[in-house]
N, C-alpha and C positions, 0 to 999 in steps of 0.2 A: 504493500500500499504506499503510495507517495506521501511524503511529509508535506504538511501545509506550511507555507512560508510564514514566518512571524510577521505580525503587523508592523509596518513602519510607523514611527511616531510623528514624523514631520514631513509635509509635502515639499518637494523641491521647488523652489521658485522657477527654475528652468522648465520643469514639467508644467507648472501652471501657466507659464508664458506661452508654451507651445499649444496648450489646449485653448487659451484665449485667442491666439493668433489664427488658428484654423477654424474651419466649420466642424466643430467637434460634437459627435453624437456619443453621449456618455452612458455606459452601462455600469451599475454598481451592484455588488453582492456576490453570491456564490457562483463560482465558475465550475459547474459540475455537469454531469450527463443530463440532468433535468432541464438545464437551461439551453439545450440545443446549440452549444457553442460552435459546432461544425457549420451550422447555418450562418452564424455571424461571420465566420471567416469566408465562406462562400460568397456572401453578400459583399464583403470588403473587396474581394477579388473583382467582382463585377463593377465596383465603384472607382476603379483606378483611373477612369477617364475624367474624374472630377478631382483634380490634384490638391484642392484645398480641404477636401473632406478627410476627417480622421474619426476612426472608431476607437474610442477610449474605454478599455475594460478595467474597471477599478474593483479589485477583489482577488480572491484566490479560491482554489478548490481542487477537486480530483482531476480536473482537465487542464490545470495551469501548465504543467510541463508539456503536454501535448500542444497547447496553444503556442508556447514559445518555440517549439520545434517546427510547427507548421508555418508560423510567421516567418521564420528564417528560410525554410525550405521553399516557400512560395513567394518570397520577396515582397511580403505585404508591409510596405513602409507606411501604409495608411492605417495600420493597427498599432495602438499604443497599449502595451500591457503595463499598467501603472502600478500594480501591486496592491497590497492590502493595507488599509489604514483604519484607525479607530473611527467610530461613528461620528464623533464630533469634528472630524476633518472633512466629512462628506460635503458640507455646504460649499467648501472651496471648489469642489469639482462641479457640483450642480449649478452654481452661480455662473460658471464660465461656459457651460454647455449651450449649444444651439438647439439641442434636442436630447431627450432622455429615452433610453431603450430598455424595454423589458421583453424577455423571450422565455418560452417554455417549449418542451417537446410536445408532439401531437399525442394526446392521451385523453381518454374520457374523464379520468379523475382530475387532471389538471384543468380541463375545460370547465369544470364546475367550481373552480376556485378563483379568487381575485388575489393575485400575489400581493403581499404586504408592501412591496416597493411601489406598487401603483399609487397607493395613498400618499407616500412620501414624495413621489414624482408630481402628483397633483398639487400637493402643498407647495412645492418649489416654484410653481408658476412658470414652468417651461413646457414647450410642446413635447408630447409623448409619441413614440413609435412603439406599437405593440405587436410583436411577432408571436402571436398566440391565438388560441381558439377560445370560444365560450365567454364566460362571465368577465374575465379580465378585459378582453377586447371590447365587450359590450359597454363596460363602464367608460373606457376611453372615448368611444364614439358617442355615447349618450351625453358625456360631459362636453363634447365638442373640443376636446383637449388635444387632439392630434390625429394620427393615422394608424390604421390597423391592417394586418394581413394575416393569412393563415399560418399556423405554426409550421416550422421547418420548410418554408417556401423562400429560398434564398433570392430567387428572381423578384418575387413580390416585395421582399424586404428591401432589397437594393432600390427598387422603384419608389418605395415609400420615402427612403432617405433622399433620393434624388428629387422627389417632389417637394420635400421640406426645404431642401437646398435651393430650389427654384422659387420659393416664396419670397415675398418682401419682408423686411423687418417688421412692419406693422401687422402683416398677416400672421407671422409667427408669434408676435406679442399677443395677438387676439386669442390664439390657441392657448397660450400659457395662462392668460387671464381667465379664460373660461374654465380651465382645469382647476385653478386656484378657487374660483367661486364655487365649483362643484364640490371641492373638498370641504369648504367651510359649511356648505349646505347639508352635506351627507355624511361626513366623516369626523368633523371636528368635535371632540369629546364634550367640551363644555356646552356647546350649542345643542348637541344631541341630548345631554342630560337635562338641560333646561326644557327642551320640547317634551321629553318623557315625563318630567315632573308636572308640566302643564297638563298633559294628557291624563295623568293619574288624578290630578285635582279635579278635572272636569268630570271624570268618571265617578269619583267620590261624591261630588256635588249632585251629579245626576241621580245617583242611587239614593241620596238623602231626601230628594224631592218627593 
């Protein structure tokens, strides 16, 4: 079993500058078999005609060594393997991204779940590209927060990234703002608790009449 690299404690300013300078699509989290990382590299290979696009993978997992080997073997200079960092370093990556990427393998079980990172991506107020099936993709589309394609479809994923790349800054900002608004309306805990308390009060009042 491959060892998981230790988390780095500080993000290199050079790395942050590279992410800022390019059209960076950032993926954060586990890099394992469930995340269909093969699809990410296949999509990156198809995006080499867009020289300013970078696919930035922040995290580690069982596929980390494979990703490094494939990046070198296939000459994928548009893929940045940033490594693993503590959660409190993630805003540095998210704030510099032009878009945020979530992916899963094609699976009936995965299609029924909304990955936790979808909520954090919505909260970040950045456009989302969802390379997955089912509920997770539905949330992104319902929120008007970005683009979605079928799981493990590298051609469609590359097309989504190219479409986002072709949008204007105001169009991308509109997607991010819609995602942020959706997060506040549907996932923000304080707001949800307030609405639940109001609902319970109304039911108690109704029962007492």
